[in-house]
Structures are given as structure tokens and as C-alpha cells.
C-alpha positions as CSV (number, residue, x, y, z in Angstrom):
1,M,64.5,-44.0,88.7
2,A,63.7,-41.8,85.8
3,I,67.0,-40.1,85.9
4,I,68.7,-43.5,85.3
5,S,66.5,-43.9,82.2
6,Q,67.7,-40.5,81.0
7,L,71.3,-41.6,81.5
8,R,70.8,-44.8,79.5
9,K,69.2,-43.0,76.6
10,A,71.9,-40.3,76.5
11,R,74.5,-40.2,73.7
12,L,76.0,-36.7,74.1
13,Y,77.6,-35.9,77.4
14,G,78.8,-32.4,78.0
15,I,81.3,-31.3,80.6
16,L,81.3,-27.7,81.9
17,D,85.0,-27.5,82.7
18,L,86.1,-24.3,84.5
19,S,89.5,-24.4,83.0
20,Y,87.8,-23.2,79.8
21,V,85.0,-21.1,81.4
22,K,85.0,-18.3,84.0
23,E,83.0,-19.0,87.1
24,A,80.8,-16.0,86.6
25,E,80.0,-17.2,83.0
26,A,79.3,-20.8,84.0
27,P,75.5,-20.6,84.5
28,T,75.1,-18.9,81.1
29,V,77.3,-21.5,79.4
30,A,75.5,-24.3,81.1
31,R,72.1,-22.9,79.9
32,R,73.4,-22.7,76.4
33,M,74.6,-26.3,76.5
34,L,71.3,-27.5,77.9
35,E,69.3,-25.5,75.3
36,G,71.6,-26.9,72.6
37,G,70.7,-30.5,73.6
38,V,73.5,-32.0,75.7
39,Q,71.9,-35.0,77.4
40,I,74.1,-35.2,80.5
41,L,75.9,-32.3,82.1
42,Q,79.0,-32.6,84.4
43,L,80.6,-29.8,86.4
44,R,84.3,-30.1,86.5
45,A,86.2,-27.5,88.5
46,K,89.5,-28.9,89.7
47,K,90.9,-25.7,91.2
48,M,87.7,-24.7,93.1
49,D,87.4,-25.1,96.8
50,A,84.4,-27.1,98.1
51,A,82.5,-24.0,99.1
52,Q,82.8,-22.4,95.7
53,F,82.0,-25.7,94.0
54,T,78.9,-26.2,96.1
55,R,77.6,-22.7,95.4
56,L,78.0,-23.1,91.7
57,A,76.5,-26.6,91.6
58,Q,73.5,-25.4,93.5
59,I,72.9,-22.9,90.7
60,L,73.3,-25.4,88.0
61,A,71.3,-28.3,89.5
62,P,67.8,-26.6,88.9
63,L,68.8,-25.7,85.3
64,C,69.5,-29.3,84.6
65,R,66.2,-30.4,86.3
66,D,64.3,-27.9,84.1
67,H,65.7,-29.6,81.0
68,D,65.4,-33.2,82.4
69,V,69.1,-33.7,82.1
70,P,71.2,-35.6,84.7
71,F,73.6,-33.4,86.5
72,I,76.9,-35.0,87.6
73,L,79.6,-33.7,89.8
74,N,83.3,-34.4,89.1
75,D,85.2,-35.7,92.1
76,H,82.7,-34.6,94.8
77,P,80.3,-37.5,95.7
78,E,80.0,-36.0,99.2
79,L,78.3,-32.9,97.8
80,V,75.7,-34.6,95.7
81,H,72.9,-34.4,98.3
82,E,73.7,-30.8,99.3
83,T,73.9,-29.5,95.8
84,G,70.9,-31.3,94.4
85,A,73.0,-33.1,91.8
86,D,72.0,-36.5,90.4
87,G,75.4,-38.1,90.9
88,A,79.2,-38.0,90.7
89,H,82.0,-39.2,88.5
90,V,85.2,-40.7,89.9
91,G,88.5,-41.5,88.4
92,Q,90.8,-44.4,88.6
93,D,92.8,-42.8,91.4
94,D,89.8,-41.4,93.3
95,T,87.5,-43.1,95.8
96,S,85.9,-46.4,94.8
97,V,82.5,-46.6,93.3
98,A,81.1,-48.2,96.5
99,E,82.5,-45.3,98.6
100,A,81.2,-42.7,96.2
101,R,77.8,-44.3,96.3
102,C,77.9,-44.4,100.1
103,L,78.7,-40.7,100.1
104,A,76.3,-39.7,97.4
105,G,73.4,-41.9,98.3
106,D,72.0,-45.2,97.0
107,R,69.9,-43.5,94.3
108,A,72.8,-41.4,92.9
109,I,74.4,-42.0,89.5
110,I,78.0,-43.0,89.8
111,G,80.3,-43.0,86.8
112,K,83.9,-44.2,86.6
113,S,86.8,-43.3,84.3
114,T,88.7,-46.1,82.5
115,H,91.7,-45.8,80.3
116,S,92.0,-49.2,78.6
117,L,89.8,-52.2,77.7
118,A,91.2,-54.1,80.7
119,Q,90.3,-51.3,83.1
120,A,86.8,-51.1,81.6
121,V,86.2,-54.8,82.0
122,A,87.6,-54.7,85.6
123,A,85.4,-51.7,86.5
124,Q,82.3,-53.8,86.1
125,A,83.0,-55.4,89.4
126,E,82.5,-52.1,91.1
127,A,79.0,-51.7,89.6
128,P,79.1,-48.1,88.3
129,D,76.1,-46.8,86.4
130,Y,78.3,-45.9,83.4
131,L,81.9,-45.7,82.3
132,G,84.1,-43.0,80.6
133,F,86.5,-44.6,78.2
134,G,89.5,-42.7,76.9
135,P,91.2,-40.4,76.2
136,L,90.9,-41.5,72.6
137,F,93.2,-38.7,71.5
138,A,95.6,-36.3,73.1
139,T,93.7,-33.5,74.9
140,A,94.6,-30.5,77.0
141,T,91.9,-31.5,79.5
142,K,93.8,-34.6,80.4
143,P,97.5,-33.9,79.4
144,D,99.0,-36.6,81.6
145,Y,97.1,-39.5,80.1
146,K,98.3,-41.4,77.1
147,P,95.8,-41.6,74.2
148,I,94.4,-45.0,73.7
149,G,93.2,-44.6,70.1
150,L,90.1,-46.2,68.5
151,S,91.1,-49.8,68.3
152,E,89.4,-51.0,71.5
153,I,86.1,-49.1,71.1
154,A,84.2,-52.0,69.4
155,Q,85.6,-54.5,71.9
156,V,84.6,-52.4,75.0
157,H,81.0,-52.3,73.8
158,R,81.0,-56.1,73.3
159,K,82.5,-56.9,76.7
160,V,81.0,-54.3,78.9
161,P,77.1,-54.3,79.4
162,L,77.1,-50.7,80.7
163,P,76.7,-47.3,79.0
164,V,80.2,-46.5,77.8
165,F,80.9,-42.8,76.9
166,C,84.0,-42.3,74.8
167,I,86.0,-39.3,75.8
168,G,89.2,-37.4,75.0
169,G,89.9,-35.1,72.1
170,I,86.5,-35.7,70.5
171,K,85.4,-32.9,68.2
172,R,82.7,-32.3,65.6
173,E,85.3,-32.8,62.9
174,N,86.4,-36.3,64.0
175,L,83.1,-37.5,65.3
176,P,82.2,-39.5,62.1
177,T,85.5,-41.5,62.4
178,I,84.9,-42.2,66.1
179,L,81.3,-43.4,65.4
180,A,82.5,-45.5,62.5
181,A,85.0,-47.2,65.0
182,G,82.0,-48.3,67.1
183,A,81.4,-45.6,69.6
184,V,77.8,-45.3,70.8
185,R,78.0,-42.4,73.3
186,I,80.5,-39.6,73.4
187,V,81.7,-36.8,75.7
188,I,82.7,-33.4,74.3
189,V,84.5,-30.8,76.4
190,S,86.6,-28.1,74.7
191,G,84.8,-28.4,71.3
192,I,81.6,-27.1,72.8
193,L,83.1,-24.7,75.3
194,T,85.3,-22.9,72.7
195,A,82.7,-23.0,69.9
196,T,81.7,-19.6,68.4
197,C,78.1,-20.8,68.5
198,P,77.7,-23.7,71.1
199,L,74.1,-24.3,70.1
200,K,75.0,-25.0,66.4
201,Y,78.0,-27.0,67.4
202,I,75.9,-29.3,69.7
203,S,73.2,-29.5,67.0
204,D,75.7,-30.6,64.4
205,C,77.1,-33.3,66.8
206,L,73.6,-34.6,67.6
207,R,72.8,-34.7,63.8
208,E,76.0,-36.8,63.3
209,L,75.0,-39.1,66.1
210,D,71.5,-39.5,64.6
211,K,73.1,-40.7,61.3
212,H,74.4,-43.7,63.2
213,D,71.9,-46.4,64.2
214,A,70.6,-45.4,67.6
215,N,69.6,-49.1,68.1
216,S,73.3,-49.7,68.7
217,I,72.6,-48.7,72.3
218,V,71.2,-52.2,72.8
219,H,74.9,-53.3,73.1
220,D,74.8,-51.8,76.6
221,T,71.9,-54.0,77.8
222,K,73.1,-57.3,76.4
223,T,75.1,-59.8,78.4
224,A,78.8,-59.2,77.9
225,T,80.7,-61.9,75.9
């Protein structure tokens, strides 16, 4: 289960969101993200049909394997095996973690979105491999979701013994504040995808993450209190 080990060590999760990137440019952008150092890559393409999504995912999967980076599909656990992806991510209103795992396979990584401390604590019963927690700030990626702010970040790490990736409006500029609030792992979407130089942007974010004690990751392996 080496890919699970990679997930647990990851701190910077990048999402290749096709609302920011043209389909034809997606492989090139993914390659830049991987070369820059993102430690998980998710494909999100809400407006793509299943056939298009499958074709693109089949191109991206070997790129991720070459970089030893877990490749996650947004919303399509049924396509994990066919595309060669490592897992899928489901939202609060999507299929359950158990159903997603049934579709994706027992060895697949399954992540779950949560939008409050209560949801994150409750999600443990579904046994996902990791949680998304946010949106911390208002974001065009999730315009219908109310920002939850920073006040519950430290609590979610104390109460949830899973890898927790904070998400939503996170940028290089506000990353120090988010880490100071207790975040251990982060997801960045538009900041990377709209950067003039994605490689430098990612490098700067990784440097900021490295300033904070990487041993804080032990929170995820302790028994929740």
C-alpha cells in the first residue's frame, strides 16, 4: 500500500480544475504541477462527460505514476479502475464512502469533503482515507459554500485521526496565517493554476510548509480526543 504512505506524507494537494484550464492544455499543466512538487493531484472536471473525463484521466494517470504522486478523481469512483487512478474524492452530497470504495475497489484511496468540525468528526464513521476541510475562505471554485474560517482548524486536527487537508481560498499569500492557525496539509487550486510561473509558486508554498514543524503530521496518527 505504498500509495497510501504517499498520501499520509503529503502536505500539498493540487487540483487540476478544468474551469481554469482548457482540456487540451491539461496534460501540460499537470506535468508542471508534478514537476513543481505537488504531492497529490486531483482531476476535477464538473462539465465533462464520462467519456471525455476517462480519456483525460488515462493520460494523466501515468504522469502521476512517474512522479510517485497519488492521482485522485473528483466525483467518479466508478472510473478509478478504468483510468488507472489511485482513488476518488466524494462530497457531502455524493455517494457514500462505502459505495465509492465498492465502485473504485478495496485498495483505492477515498477522500471526503467536510464543511464543519461536526461534519469532519461524523465522517470518521465512514472510514475515508482522508478529509477535505473547508472552504476556509470564499472561493470561486465553491461559490455556493459558506466560508468556515480558521477557528476550527486546530480542533479538527485534535479530534480527527485522519489526514486533513484544508481547502478553500488558500493562496501563497495567506498560507502563513493558515499554518499558524494549525493547518498541517493544504489544497491549492486557483493559486497554482493562474500563477505566471506555477513551478515557482509551488516551490514557494512548499518552502512555507517546510518552515512549520513537519512533525505536526503526527496529529493524524494519534487517537482522537
